[in-house]
mmCIF file as Biopython writes it, N, C-alpha, C and O atoms, coordinates in Angstrom:
data_model
#
loop_
_atom_site.group_PDB
_atom_site.id
_atom_site.type_symbol
_atom_site.label_atom_id
_atom_site.label_alt_id
_atom_site.label_comp_id
_atom_site.label_asym_id
_atom_site.label_entity_id
_atom_site.label_seq_id
_atom_site.pdbx_PDB_ins_code
_atom_site.Cartn_x
_atom_site.Cartn_y
_atom_site.Cartn_z
_atom_site.occupancy
_atom_site.B_iso_or_equiv
_atom_site.auth_seq_id
_atom_site.auth_asym_id
_atom_site.pdbx_PDB_model_num
ATOM 1   N N  . MET A ? 1  ? -30.882 23.455 -1.984  1.0 0.0 1  A 1 
ATOM 2   C CA . MET A ? 1  ? -31.187 21.772 -2.837  1.0 0.0 1  A 1 
ATOM 3   C C  . MET A ? 1  ? -29.421 21.440 -2.729  1.0 0.0 1  A 1 
ATOM 4   O O  . MET A ? 1  ? -28.836 20.614 -2.027  1.0 0.0 1  A 1 
ATOM 5   N N  . ALA A ? 2  ? -28.921 22.357 -3.638  1.0 0.0 2  A 1 
ATOM 6   C CA . ALA A ? 2  ? -27.421 22.784 -3.650  1.0 0.0 2  A 1 
ATOM 7   C C  . ALA A ? 2  ? -26.253 22.838 -2.756  1.0 0.0 2  A 1 
ATOM 8   O O  . ALA A ? 2  ? -25.228 22.165 -2.873  1.0 0.0 2  A 1 
ATOM 9   N N  . GLY A ? 3  ? -26.464 23.533 -2.036  1.0 0.0 3  A 1 
ATOM 10  C CA . GLY A ? 3  ? -26.176 23.094 -0.224  1.0 0.0 3  A 1 
ATOM 11  C C  . GLY A ? 3  ? -26.172 21.569 -0.163  1.0 0.0 3  A 1 
ATOM 12  O O  . GLY A ? 3  ? -25.132 20.914 -0.098  1.0 0.0 3  A 1 
ATOM 13  N N  . SER A ? 4  ? -27.235 21.114 -0.184  1.0 0.0 4  A 1 
ATOM 14  C CA . SER A ? 4  ? -26.965 19.539 0.213   1.0 0.0 4  A 1 
ATOM 15  C C  . SER A ? 4  ? -26.649 19.129 -0.424  1.0 0.0 4  A 1 
ATOM 16  O O  . SER A ? 4  ? -25.917 18.285 0.094   1.0 0.0 4  A 1 
ATOM 17  N N  . VAL A ? 5  ? -26.597 18.997 -1.725  1.0 0.0 5  A 1 
ATOM 18  C CA . VAL A ? 5  ? -26.281 17.876 -2.819  1.0 0.0 5  A 1 
ATOM 19  C C  . VAL A ? 5  ? -24.411 18.551 -1.940  1.0 0.0 5  A 1 
ATOM 20  O O  . VAL A ? 5  ? -23.832 17.710 -1.252  1.0 0.0 5  A 1 
ATOM 21  N N  . PHE A ? 6  ? -23.622 20.211 -2.113  1.0 0.0 6  A 1 
ATOM 22  C CA . PHE A ? 6  ? -22.335 19.862 -1.545  1.0 0.0 6  A 1 
ATOM 23  C C  . PHE A ? 6  ? -22.547 19.476 -0.334  1.0 0.0 6  A 1 
ATOM 24  O O  . PHE A ? 6  ? -21.861 20.288 0.288   1.0 0.0 6  A 1 
ATOM 25  N N  . THR A ? 7  ? -22.835 19.064 0.133   1.0 0.0 7  A 1 
ATOM 26  C CA . THR A ? 7  ? -22.688 19.087 1.742   1.0 0.0 7  A 1 
ATOM 27  C C  . THR A ? 7  ? -22.842 17.336 1.892   1.0 0.0 7  A 1 
ATOM 28  O O  . THR A ? 7  ? -22.431 16.723 2.877   1.0 0.0 7  A 1 
ATOM 29  N N  . PHE A ? 8  ? -23.294 16.904 1.098   1.0 0.0 8  A 1 
ATOM 30  C CA . PHE A ? 8  ? -23.734 15.136 1.217   1.0 0.0 8  A 1 
ATOM 31  C C  . PHE A ? 8  ? -22.771 14.472 0.350   1.0 0.0 8  A 1 
ATOM 32  O O  . PHE A ? 8  ? -22.623 13.255 0.239   1.0 0.0 8  A 1 
ATOM 33  N N  . SER A ? 9  ? -21.955 15.642 -0.418  1.0 0.0 9  A 1 
ATOM 34  C CA . SER A ? 9  ? -21.168 15.003 -1.532  1.0 0.0 9  A 1 
ATOM 35  C C  . SER A ? 9  ? -19.375 14.521 -0.763  1.0 0.0 9  A 1 
ATOM 36  O O  . SER A ? 9  ? -18.549 13.621 -0.918  1.0 0.0 9  A 1 
ATOM 37  N N  . LEU A ? 10 ? -19.521 15.685 0.019   1.0 0.0 10 A 1 
ATOM 38  C CA . LEU A ? 10 ? -18.362 16.326 0.644   1.0 0.0 10 A 1 
ATOM 39  C C  . LEU A ? 10 ? -17.976 15.300 2.118   1.0 0.0 10 A 1 
ATOM 40  O O  . LEU A ? 10 ? -16.846 15.092 2.560   1.0 0.0 10 A 1 
ATOM 41  N N  . SER A ? 11 ? -19.562 14.662 2.787   1.0 0.0 11 A 1 
ATOM 42  C CA . SER A ? 11 ? -19.030 14.085 3.772   1.0 0.0 11 A 1 
ATOM 43  C C  . SER A ? 11 ? -18.839 12.685 3.566   1.0 0.0 11 A 1 
ATOM 44  O O  . SER A ? 11 ? -18.064 12.093 4.317   1.0 0.0 11 A 1 
ATOM 45  N N  . LEU A ? 12 ? -19.504 11.998 2.552   1.0 0.0 12 A 1 
ATOM 46  C CA . LEU A ? 12 ? -19.215 10.418 2.172   1.0 0.0 12 A 1 
ATOM 47  C C  . LEU A ? 12 ? -16.900 10.352 1.637   1.0 0.0 12 A 1 
ATOM 48  O O  . LEU A ? 12 ? -16.252 9.313  1.513   1.0 0.0 12 A 1 
ATOM 49  N N  . GLY A ? 13 ? -16.493 11.423 1.515   1.0 0.0 13 A 1 
ATOM 50  C CA . GLY A ? 13 ? -14.979 11.672 1.413   1.0 0.0 13 A 1 
ATOM 51  C C  . GLY A ? 13 ? -14.725 12.010 2.597   1.0 0.0 13 A 1 
ATOM 52  O O  . GLY A ? 13 ? -13.958 12.971 2.540   1.0 0.0 13 A 1 
ATOM 53  N N  . ASP A ? 14 ? -15.005 11.680 3.889   1.0 0.0 14 A 1 
ATOM 54  C CA . ASP A ? 14 ? -14.648 12.547 5.253   1.0 0.0 14 A 1 
ATOM 55  C C  . ASP A ? 14 ? -14.172 11.081 6.166   1.0 0.0 14 A 1 
ATOM 56  O O  . ASP A ? 14 ? -14.765 10.272 6.880   1.0 0.0 14 A 1 
ATOM 57  N N  . TYR A ? 15 ? -13.013 11.239 5.770   1.0 0.0 15 A 1 
ATOM 58  C CA . TYR A ? 15 ? -12.049 9.897  7.189   1.0 0.0 15 A 1 
ATOM 59  C C  . TYR A ? 15 ? -11.229 10.522 7.956   1.0 0.0 15 A 1 
ATOM 60  O O  . TYR A ? 15 ? -10.496 9.620  8.360   1.0 0.0 15 A 1 
ATOM 61  N N  . ILE A ? 16 ? -10.807 11.684 8.513   1.0 0.0 16 A 1 
ATOM 62  C CA . ILE A ? 16 ? -10.008 12.176 9.478   1.0 0.0 16 A 1 
ATOM 63  C C  . ILE A ? 16 ? -10.842 12.289 10.927  1.0 0.0 16 A 1 
ATOM 64  O O  . ILE A ? 16 ? -10.498 11.964 12.063  1.0 0.0 16 A 1 
ATOM 65  N N  . THR A ? 17 ? -12.332 13.003 10.314  1.0 0.0 17 A 1 
ATOM 66  C CA . THR A ? 17 ? -13.262 13.491 11.481  1.0 0.0 17 A 1 
ATOM 67  C C  . THR A ? 17 ? -13.156 12.126 11.910  1.0 0.0 17 A 1 
ATOM 68  O O  . THR A ? 17 ? -12.264 11.608 12.582  1.0 0.0 17 A 1 
ATOM 69  N N  . ALA A ? 18 ? -14.636 11.403 11.219  1.0 0.0 18 A 1 
ATOM 70  C CA . ALA A ? 18 ? -14.279 9.805  11.681  1.0 0.0 18 A 1 
ATOM 71  C C  . ALA A ? 18 ? -13.087 9.361  12.892  1.0 0.0 18 A 1 
ATOM 72  O O  . ALA A ? 18 ? -13.320 9.167  14.085  1.0 0.0 18 A 1 
ATOM 73  N N  . GLN A ? 19 ? -12.015 9.286  12.330  1.0 0.0 19 A 1 
ATOM 74  C CA . GLN A ? 19 ? -11.188 8.856  13.021  1.0 0.0 19 A 1 
ATOM 75  C C  . GLN A ? 19 ? -10.799 9.464  14.584  1.0 0.0 19 A 1 
ATOM 76  O O  . GLN A ? 19 ? -10.176 8.942  15.508  1.0 0.0 19 A 1 
ATOM 77  N N  . ILE A ? 20 ? -11.502 10.906 14.440  1.0 0.0 20 A 1 
ATOM 78  C CA . ILE A ? 20 ? -10.951 11.901 15.640  1.0 0.0 20 A 1 
ATOM 79  C C  . ILE A ? 20 ? -11.823 11.144 16.670  1.0 0.0 20 A 1 
ATOM 80  O O  . ILE A ? 20 ? -11.477 10.389 17.579  1.0 0.0 20 A 1 
ATOM 81  N N  . VAL A ? 21 ? -13.469 11.695 16.140  1.0 0.0 21 A 1 
ATOM 82  C CA . VAL A ? 21 ? -14.294 11.434 16.793  1.0 0.0 21 A 1 
ATOM 83  C C  . VAL A ? 21 ? -14.845 10.030 17.526  1.0 0.0 21 A 1 
ATOM 84  O O  . VAL A ? 21 ? -15.428 9.619  18.530  1.0 0.0 21 A 1 
ATOM 85  N N  . GLY A ? 22 ? -14.312 9.665  16.454  1.0 0.0 22 A 1 
ATOM 86  C CA . GLY A ? 22 ? -14.130 7.708  16.577  1.0 0.0 22 A 1 
ATOM 87  C C  . GLY A ? 22 ? -15.872 6.835  16.949  1.0 0.0 22 A 1 
ATOM 88  O O  . GLY A ? 22 ? -17.070 7.098  16.840  1.0 0.0 22 A 1 
ATOM 89  N N  . GLY A ? 23 ? -14.880 5.573  17.478  1.0 0.0 23 A 1 
ATOM 90  C CA . GLY A ? 23 ? -15.898 5.337  17.466  1.0 0.0 23 A 1 
ATOM 91  C C  . GLY A ? 23 ? -16.237 3.716  16.446  1.0 0.0 23 A 1 
ATOM 92  O O  . GLY A ? 23 ? -16.825 3.966  15.394  1.0 0.0 23 A 1 
ATOM 93  N N  . LYS A ? 24 ? -15.951 2.316  16.659  1.0 0.0 24 A 1 
ATOM 94  C CA . LYS A ? 24 ? -15.472 1.289  16.126  1.0 0.0 24 A 1 
ATOM 95  C C  . LYS A ? 24 ? -16.506 1.281  14.424  1.0 0.0 24 A 1 
ATOM 96  O O  . LYS A ? 24 ? -16.488 0.474  13.494  1.0 0.0 24 A 1 
ATOM 97  N N  . VAL A ? 25 ? -17.207 2.402  14.609  1.0 0.0 25 A 1 
ATOM 98  C CA . VAL A ? 25 ? -17.518 2.059  12.777  1.0 0.0 25 A 1 
ATOM 99  C C  . VAL A ? 25 ? -16.684 2.307  11.499  1.0 0.0 25 A 1 
ATOM 100 O O  . VAL A ? 25 ? -16.300 3.369  11.011  1.0 0.0 25 A 1 
ATOM 101 N N  . THR A ? 26 ? -16.570 1.460  11.231  1.0 0.0 26 A 1 
ATOM 102 C CA . THR A ? 26 ? -16.181 2.065  9.478   1.0 0.0 26 A 1 
ATOM 103 C C  . THR A ? 26 ? -16.486 1.998  8.519   1.0 0.0 26 A 1 
ATOM 104 O O  . THR A ? 26 ? -16.886 0.956  8.000   1.0 0.0 26 A 1 
ATOM 105 N N  . MET A ? 27 ? -16.364 3.541  7.735   1.0 0.0 27 A 1 
ATOM 106 C CA . MET A ? 27 ? -16.361 4.608  6.493   1.0 0.0 27 A 1 
ATOM 107 C C  . MET A ? 27 ? -15.713 4.386  5.977   1.0 0.0 27 A 1 
ATOM 108 O O  . MET A ? 27 ? -14.767 3.781  6.481   1.0 0.0 27 A 1 
ATOM 109 N N  . LEU A ? 28 ? -15.706 4.689  4.602   1.0 0.0 28 A 1 
ATOM 110 C CA . LEU A ? 28 ? -15.329 4.233  3.147   1.0 0.0 28 A 1 
ATOM 111 C C  . LEU A ? 28 ? -14.720 4.723  3.469   1.0 0.0 28 A 1 
ATOM 112 O O  . LEU A ? 28 ? -13.880 4.061  4.078   1.0 0.0 28 A 1 
ATOM 113 N N  . GLY A ? 29 ? -14.477 6.137  3.447   1.0 0.0 29 A 1 
ATOM 114 C CA . GLY A ? 29 ? -13.259 6.869  3.381   1.0 0.0 29 A 1 
ATOM 115 C C  . GLY A ? 29 ? -12.141 6.038  4.209   1.0 0.0 29 A 1 
ATOM 116 O O  . GLY A ? 29 ? -11.244 5.485  3.573   1.0 0.0 29 A 1 
ATOM 117 N N  . ASN A ? 30 ? -12.179 5.956  5.432   1.0 0.0 30 A 1 
ATOM 118 C CA . ASN A ? 30 ? -11.526 5.549  6.360   1.0 0.0 30 A 1 
ATOM 119 C C  . ASN A ? 30 ? -10.454 4.248  5.712   1.0 0.0 30 A 1 
ATOM 120 O O  . ASN A ? 30 ? -9.240  4.127  5.872   1.0 0.0 30 A 1 
ATOM 121 N N  . VAL A ? 31 ? -11.858 2.961  4.585   1.0 0.0 31 A 1 
ATOM 122 C CA . VAL A ? 31 ? -11.404 1.500  4.465   1.0 0.0 31 A 1 
ATOM 123 C C  . VAL A ? 31 ? -10.592 2.151  3.039   1.0 0.0 31 A 1 
ATOM 124 O O  . VAL A ? 31 ? -9.711  1.445  2.549   1.0 0.0 31 A 1 
ATOM 125 N N  . VAL A ? 32 ? -10.858 3.303  2.484   1.0 0.0 32 A 1 
ATOM 126 C CA . VAL A ? 32 ? -9.421  3.568  1.303   1.0 0.0 32 A 1 
ATOM 127 C C  . VAL A ? 32 ? -8.612  4.553  2.189   1.0 0.0 32 A 1 
ATOM 128 O O  . VAL A ? 32 ? -7.905  5.066  1.322   1.0 0.0 32 A 1 
ATOM 129 N N  . GLN A ? 33 ? -8.307  5.067  3.192   1.0 0.0 33 A 1 
ATOM 130 C CA . GLN A ? 33 ? -7.459  5.790  3.125   1.0 0.0 33 A 1 
ATOM 131 C C  . GLN A ? 33 ? -6.432  4.602  3.620   1.0 0.0 33 A 1 
ATOM 132 O O  . GLN A ? 33 ? -5.261  4.491  3.256   1.0 0.0 33 A 1 
ATOM 133 N N  . THR A ? 34 ? -7.119  3.760  4.508   1.0 0.0 34 A 1 
ATOM 134 C CA . THR A ? 34 ? -6.970  2.210  5.719   1.0 0.0 34 A 1 
ATOM 135 C C  . THR A ? 34 ? -5.403  1.633  4.122   1.0 0.0 34 A 1 
ATOM 136 O O  . THR A ? 34 ? -4.183  1.543  4.254   1.0 0.0 34 A 1 
ATOM 137 N N  . THR A ? 35 ? -6.374  1.373  2.752   1.0 0.0 35 A 1 
ATOM 138 C CA . THR A ? 35 ? -6.050  -0.046 2.187   1.0 0.0 35 A 1 
ATOM 139 C C  . THR A ? 35 ? -5.023  1.383  0.789   1.0 0.0 35 A 1 
ATOM 140 O O  . THR A ? 35 ? -4.051  0.825  0.281   1.0 0.0 35 A 1 
ATOM 141 N N  . TYR A ? 36 ? -5.100  2.004  0.583   1.0 0.0 36 A 1 
ATOM 142 C CA . TYR A ? 36 ? -4.691  2.372  -0.829  1.0 0.0 36 A 1 
ATOM 143 C C  . TYR A ? 36 ? -3.122  2.326  -0.764  1.0 0.0 36 A 1 
ATOM 144 O O  . TYR A ? 36 ? -2.388  2.694  -1.681  1.0 0.0 36 A 1 
ATOM 145 N N  . VAL A ? 37 ? -2.813  1.952  0.136   1.0 0.0 37 A 1 
ATOM 146 C CA . VAL A ? 37 ? -1.553  1.556  -0.250  1.0 0.0 37 A 1 
ATOM 147 C C  . VAL A ? 37 ? -0.750  0.217  -0.437  1.0 0.0 37 A 1 
ATOM 148 O O  . VAL A ? 37 ? 0.311   0.010  -1.026  1.0 0.0 37 A 1 
ATOM 149 N N  . ASN A ? 38 ? -1.528  -0.565 0.199   1.0 0.0 38 A 1 
ATOM 150 C CA . ASN A ? 38 ? -1.749  -2.346 -0.097  1.0 0.0 38 A 1 
ATOM 151 C C  . ASN A ? 38 ? -2.358  -3.300 -0.733  1.0 0.0 38 A 1 
ATOM 152 O O  . ASN A ? 38 ? -2.223  -4.515 -0.880  1.0 0.0 38 A 1 
ATOM 153 N N  . ASN A ? 39 ? -3.170  -2.348 -1.133  1.0 0.0 39 A 1 
ATOM 154 C CA . ASN A ? 39 ? -4.069  -2.938 -2.348  1.0 0.0 39 A 1 
ATOM 155 C C  . ASN A ? 39 ? -4.815  -1.393 -3.240  1.0 0.0 39 A 1 
ATOM 156 O O  . ASN A ? 39 ? -5.834  -0.828 -2.844  1.0 0.0 39 A 1 
ATOM 157 N N  . LEU A ? 40 ? -4.114  -1.026 -4.301  1.0 0.0 40 A 1 
ATOM 158 C CA . LEU A ? 40 ? -4.503  -0.183 -4.364  1.0 0.0 40 A 1 
ATOM 159 C C  . LEU A ? 40 ? -6.200  -0.664 -6.082  1.0 0.0 40 A 1 
ATOM 160 O O  . LEU A ? 40 ? -7.091  -0.171 -6.774  1.0 0.0 40 A 1 
ATOM 161 N N  . PRO A ? 41 ? -5.582  -1.709 -5.800  1.0 0.0 41 A 1 
ATOM 162 C CA . PRO A ? 41 ? -7.270  -1.931 -6.486  1.0 0.0 41 A 1 
ATOM 163 C C  . PRO A ? 41 ? -8.696  -1.602 -5.933  1.0 0.0 41 A 1 
ATOM 164 O O  . PRO A ? 41 ? -9.553  -0.746 -6.151  1.0 0.0 41 A 1 
ATOM 165 N N  . PHE A ? 42 ? -8.520  -2.869 -4.977  1.0 0.0 42 A 1 
ATOM 166 C CA . PHE A ? 42 ? -9.312  -2.596 -4.100  1.0 0.0 42 A 1 
ATOM 167 C C  . PHE A ? 42 ? -9.895  -1.061 -3.324  1.0 0.0 42 A 1 
ATOM 168 O O  . PHE A ? 42 ? -11.111 -0.986 -3.152  1.0 0.0 42 A 1 
ATOM 169 N N  . ALA A ? 43 ? -9.166  -0.072 -2.947  1.0 0.0 43 A 1 
ATOM 170 C CA . ALA A ? 43 ? -9.260  0.868  -3.116  1.0 0.0 43 A 1 
ATOM 171 C C  . ALA A ? 43 ? -9.940  1.610  -3.767  1.0 0.0 43 A 1 
ATOM 172 O O  . ALA A ? 43 ? -10.828 2.259  -3.214  1.0 0.0 43 A 1 
ATOM 173 N N  . ALA A ? 44 ? -9.751  1.690  -4.834  1.0 0.0 44 A 1 
ATOM 174 C CA . ALA A ? 44 ? -9.884  2.064  -5.751  1.0 0.0 44 A 1 
ATOM 175 C C  . ALA A ? 44 ? -11.860 1.892  -5.858  1.0 0.0 44 A 1 
ATOM 176 O O  . ALA A ? 44 ? -12.758 2.723  -5.723  1.0 0.0 44 A 1 
ATOM 177 N N  . ALA A ? 45 ? -11.863 0.723  -6.093  1.0 0.0 45 A 1 
ATOM 178 C CA . ALA A ? 45 ? -12.799 0.206  -5.958  1.0 0.0 45 A 1 
ATOM 179 C C  . ALA A ? 45 ? -13.945 0.839  -5.478  1.0 0.0 45 A 1 
ATOM 180 O O  . ALA A ? 45 ? -14.817 1.376  -6.161  1.0 0.0 45 A 1 
ATOM 181 N N  . VAL A ? 46 ? -13.878 0.716  -3.885  1.0 0.0 46 A 1 
ATOM 182 C CA . VAL A ? 46 ? -14.284 1.229  -3.022  1.0 0.0 46 A 1 
ATOM 183 C C  . VAL A ? 46 ? -14.622 2.730  -3.451  1.0 0.0 46 A 1 
ATOM 184 O O  . VAL A ? 46 ? -15.763 3.176  -3.572  1.0 0.0 46 A 1 
ATOM 185 N N  . ALA A ? 47 ? -13.527 3.376  -3.644  1.0 0.0 47 A 1 
ATOM 186 C CA . ALA A ? 47 ? -13.309 4.785  -3.600  1.0 0.0 47 A 1 
ATOM 187 C C  . ALA A ? 47 ? -14.964 5.437  -4.682  1.0 0.0 47 A 1 
ATOM 188 O O  . ALA A ? 47 ? -15.520 6.512  -4.905  1.0 0.0 47 A 1 
ATOM 189 N N  . THR A ? 48 ? -15.150 3.935  -5.063  1.0 0.0 48 A 1 
ATOM 190 C CA . THR A ? 48 ? -16.009 4.340  -6.479  1.0 0.0 48 A 1 
ATOM 191 C C  . THR A ? 48 ? -17.339 4.599  -6.097  1.0 0.0 48 A 1 
ATOM 192 O O  . THR A ? 48 ? -18.180 5.316  -6.640  1.0 0.0 48 A 1 
ATOM 193 N N  . VAL A ? 49 ? -17.415 3.750  -4.851  1.0 0.0 49 A 1 
ATOM 194 C CA . VAL A ? 49 ? -18.627 3.731  -4.509  1.0 0.0 49 A 1 
ATOM 195 C C  . VAL A ? 49 ? -19.759 5.070  -4.059  1.0 0.0 49 A 1 
ATOM 196 O O  . VAL A ? 49 ? -20.926 5.289  -4.386  1.0 0.0 49 A 1 
ATOM 197 N N  . PRO A ? 50 ? -18.414 6.087  -2.820  1.0 0.0 50 A 1 
ATOM 198 C CA . PRO A ? 50 ? -19.110 7.637  -3.067  1.0 0.0 50 A 1 
ATOM 199 C C  . PRO A ? 50 ? -19.699 8.300  -3.992  1.0 0.0 50 A 1 
ATOM 200 O O  . PRO A ? 50 ? -20.636 9.097  -3.938  1.0 0.0 50 A 1 
ATOM 201 N N  . VAL A ? 51 ? -18.731 7.694  -5.334  1.0 0.0 51 A 1 
ATOM 202 C CA . VAL A ? 51 ? -19.260 8.808  -6.617  1.0 0.0 51 A 1 
ATOM 203 C C  . VAL A ? 51 ? -20.426 8.235  -7.258  1.0 0.0 51 A 1 
ATOM 204 O O  . VAL A ? 51 ? -21.094 9.090  -7.839  1.0 0.0 51 A 1 
ATOM 205 N N  . ILE A ? 52 ? -21.049 6.612  -7.361  1.0 0.0 52 A 1 
ATOM 206 C CA . ILE A ? 52 ? -21.991 6.122  -7.365  1.0 0.0 52 A 1 
ATOM 207 C C  . ILE A ? 52 ? -23.173 6.872  -7.102  1.0 0.0 52 A 1 
ATOM 208 O O  . ILE A ? 52 ? -23.933 7.341  -7.949  1.0 0.0 52 A 1 
ATOM 209 N N  . ILE A ? 53 ? -23.337 7.001  -5.014  1.0 0.0 53 A 1 
ATOM 210 C CA . ILE A ? 53 ? -23.962 7.586  -4.438  1.0 0.0 53 A 1 
ATOM 211 C C  . ILE A ? 53 ? -24.271 8.479  -4.711  1.0 0.0 53 A 1 
ATOM 212 O O  . ILE A ? 53 ? -25.440 8.515  -5.094  1.0 0.0 53 A 1 
ATOM 213 N N  . VAL A ? 54 ? -23.332 10.059 -4.718  1.0 0.0 54 A 1 
ATOM 214 C CA . VAL A ? 54 ? -23.775 10.956 -5.740  1.0 0.0 54 A 1 
ATOM 215 C C  . VAL A ? 54 ? -24.210 11.618 -6.515  1.0 0.0 54 A 1 
ATOM 216 O O  . VAL A ? 54 ? -24.827 12.683 -6.466  1.0 0.0 54 A 1 
ATOM 217 N N  . LEU A ? 55 ? -23.734 10.678 -7.662  1.0 0.0 55 A 1 
ATOM 218 C CA . LEU A ? 55 ? -24.784 10.330 -8.968  1.0 0.0 55 A 1 
ATOM 219 C C  . LEU A ? 55 ? -26.323 9.761  -8.741  1.0 0.0 55 A 1 
ATOM 220 O O  . LEU A ? 55 ? -26.973 10.337 -9.614  1.0 0.0 55 A 1 
ATOM 221 N N  . PHE A ? 56 ? -27.477 8.665  -7.774  1.0 0.0 56 A 1 
ATOM 222 C CA . PHE A ? 56 ? -27.909 8.466  -7.756  1.0 0.0 56 A 1 
ATOM 223 C C  . PHE A ? 56 ? -28.556 9.340  -7.246  1.0 0.0 56 A 1 
ATOM 224 O O  . PHE A ? 56 ? -29.685 9.527  -7.698  1.0 0.0 56 A 1 
ATOM 225 N N  . TYR A ? 57 ? -27.914 10.461 -5.759  1.0 0.0 57 A 1 
ATOM 226 C CA . TYR A ? 57 ? -29.116 11.171 -5.459  1.0 0.0 57 A 1 
ATOM 227 C C  . TYR A ? 57 ? -29.069 12.532 -6.678  1.0 0.0 57 A 1 
ATOM 228 O O  . TYR A ? 57 ? -29.995 13.285 -6.982  1.0 0.0 57 A 1 
ATOM 229 N N  . LEU A ? 58 ? -27.756 12.512 -7.172  1.0 0.0 58 A 1 
ATOM 230 C CA . LEU A ? 58 ? -28.408 13.825 -8.543  1.0 0.0 58 A 1 
ATOM 231 C C  . LEU A ? 58 ? -29.347 13.259 -9.194  1.0 0.0 58 A 1 
ATOM 232 O O  . LEU A ? 58 ? -30.462 13.767 -9.311  1.0 0.0 58 A 1 
ATOM 233 N N  . ALA A ? 59 ? -29.028 12.197 -9.670  1.0 0.0 59 A 1 
ATOM 234 C CA . ALA A ? 59 ? -30.622 11.986 -10.454 1.0 0.0 59 A 1 
ATOM 235 C C  . ALA A ? 59 ? -31.615 11.820 -9.326  1.0 0.0 59 A 1 
ATOM 236 O O  . ALA A ? 59 ? -32.602 12.529 -9.520  1.0 0.0 59 A 1 
ATOM 237 N N  . ALA A ? 60 ? -31.675 11.118 -8.213  1.0 0.0 60 A 1 
ATOM 238 C CA . ALA A ? 60 ? -33.054 12.019 -7.468  1.0 0.0 60 A 1 
ATOM 239 C C  . ALA A ? 60 ? -33.684 13.368 -7.796  1.0 0.0 60 A 1 
ATOM 240 O O  . ALA A ? 60 ? -34.801 13.670 -8.216  1.0 0.0 60 A 1 
ATOM 241 N N  . VAL A ? 61 ? -32.538 14.127 -7.447  1.0 0.0 61 A 1 
ATOM 242 C CA . VAL A ? 61 ? -32.664 15.790 -7.553  1.0 0.0 61 A 1 
ATOM 243 C C  . VAL A ? 61 ? -33.033 16.668 -8.524  1.0 0.0 61 A 1 
ATOM 244 O O  . VAL A ? 61 ? -33.455 17.811 -8.349  1.0 0.0 61 A 1 
ATOM 245 N N  . ARG A ? 62 ? -32.807 15.920 -9.877  1.0 0.0 62 A 1 
ATOM 246 C CA . ARG A ? 62 ? -32.938 16.345 -10.648 1.0 0.0 62 A 1 
ATOM 247 C C  . ARG A ? 62 ? -34.767 15.672 -11.534 1.0 0.0 62 A 1 
ATOM 248 O O  . ARG A ? 62 ? -35.227 16.197 -12.548 1.0 0.0 62 A 1 
ATOM 249 N N  . ARG A ? 63 ? -35.401 14.552 -10.828 1.0 0.0 63 A 1 
ATOM 250 C CA . ARG A ? 63 ? -36.312 14.132 -11.354 1.0 0.0 63 A 1 
ATOM 251 C C  . ARG A ? 63 ? -37.493 14.348 -10.149 1.0 0.0 63 A 1 
ATOM 252 O O  . ARG A ? 63 ? -38.588 13.862 -9.868  1.0 0.0 63 A 1 
ATOM 253 N N  . ALA A ? 64 ? -36.597 15.359 -9.631  1.0 0.0 64 A 1 
ATOM 254 C CA . ALA A ? 64 ? -37.855 15.892 -8.411  1.0 0.0 64 A 1 
ATOM 255 C C  . ALA A ? 64 ? -38.263 17.417 -9.125  1.0 0.0 64 A 1 
ATOM 256 O O  . ALA A ? 64 ? -39.215 18.193 -9.056  1.0 0.0 64 A 1 
ATOM 257 N N  . GLY A ? 65 ? -36.704 17.341 -9.984  1.0 0.0 65 A 1 
ATOM 258 C CA . GLY A ? 65 ? -37.296 19.313 -10.246 1.0 0.0 65 A 1 
ATOM 259 C C  . GLY A ? 65 ? -36.622 20.030 -9.758  1.0 0.0 65 A 1 
ATOM 260 O O  . GLY A ? 65 ? -36.410 21.068 -10.384 1.0 0.0 65 A 1 
ATOM 261 N N  . ALA A ? 66 ? -35.971 19.858 -8.461  1.0 0.0 66 A 1 
ATOM 262 C CA . ALA A ? 66 ? -34.975 20.781 -8.111  1.0 0.0 66 A 1 
ATOM 263 C C  . ALA A ? 66 ? -34.359 21.599 -8.979  1.0 0.0 66 A 1 
ATOM 264 O O  . ALA A ? 66 ? -34.132 22.790 -8.770  1.0 0.0 66 A 1 
ATOM 265 N N  . LEU A ? 67 ? -34.011 20.850 -10.185 1.0 0.0 67 A 1 
ATOM 266 C CA . LEU A ? 67 ? -32.603 21.691 -11.132 1.0 0.0 67 A 1 
ATOM 267 C C  . LEU A ? 67 ? -33.066 22.523 -12.189 1.0 0.0 67 A 1 
ATOM 268 O O  . LEU A ? 67 ? -32.288 23.164 -12.894 1.0 0.0 67 A 1 
ATOM 269 N N  . ASP A ? 68 ? -34.700 22.543 -12.371 1.0 0.0 68 A 1 
ATOM 270 C CA . ASP A ? 68 ? -35.277 22.821 -13.541 1.0 0.0 68 A 1 
ATOM 271 C C  . ASP A ? 68 ? -35.354 24.420 -13.263 1.0 0.0 68 A 1 
ATOM 272 O O  . ASP A ? 68 ? -36.247 24.926 -13.943 1.0 0.0 68 A 1 
ATOM 273 N N  . GLN A ? 69 ? -34.875 25.063 -12.700 1.0 0.0 69 A 1 
ATOM 274 C CA . GLN A ? 69 ? -34.870 26.680 -12.330 1.0 0.0 69 A 1 
ATOM 275 C C  . GLN A ? 69 ? -34.607 27.204 -12.990 1.0 0.0 69 A 1 
ATOM 276 O O  . GLN A ? 69 ? -35.188 28.120 -13.572 1.0 0.0 69 A 1 
ATOM 277 N N  . LEU A ? 70 ? -32.697 26.367 -13.215 1.0 0.0 70 A 1 
ATOM 278 C CA . LEU A ? 70 ? -31.662 26.890 -12.842 1.0 0.0 70 A 1 
ATOM 279 C C  . LEU A ? 70 ? -31.308 27.428 -15.048 1.0 0.0 70 A 1 
ATOM 280 O O  . LEU A ? 70 ? -30.296 28.047 -15.378 1.0 0.0 70 A 1 
#
């Protein structure tokens, strides 16, 4: 369970791989990377989205009882 938390949280901010592998899909990391110079408040707001997603994921993991054995 801990491995899935680390893998999931690191993949949300990854923008280099998405640019190299390509496609026309815009990911959250790409939006933050392209807008932080011109529009810092928007980039900061978009950057909080992965944090909120990880918090919800951690809450779901905790509710499932995976962290009770620690």
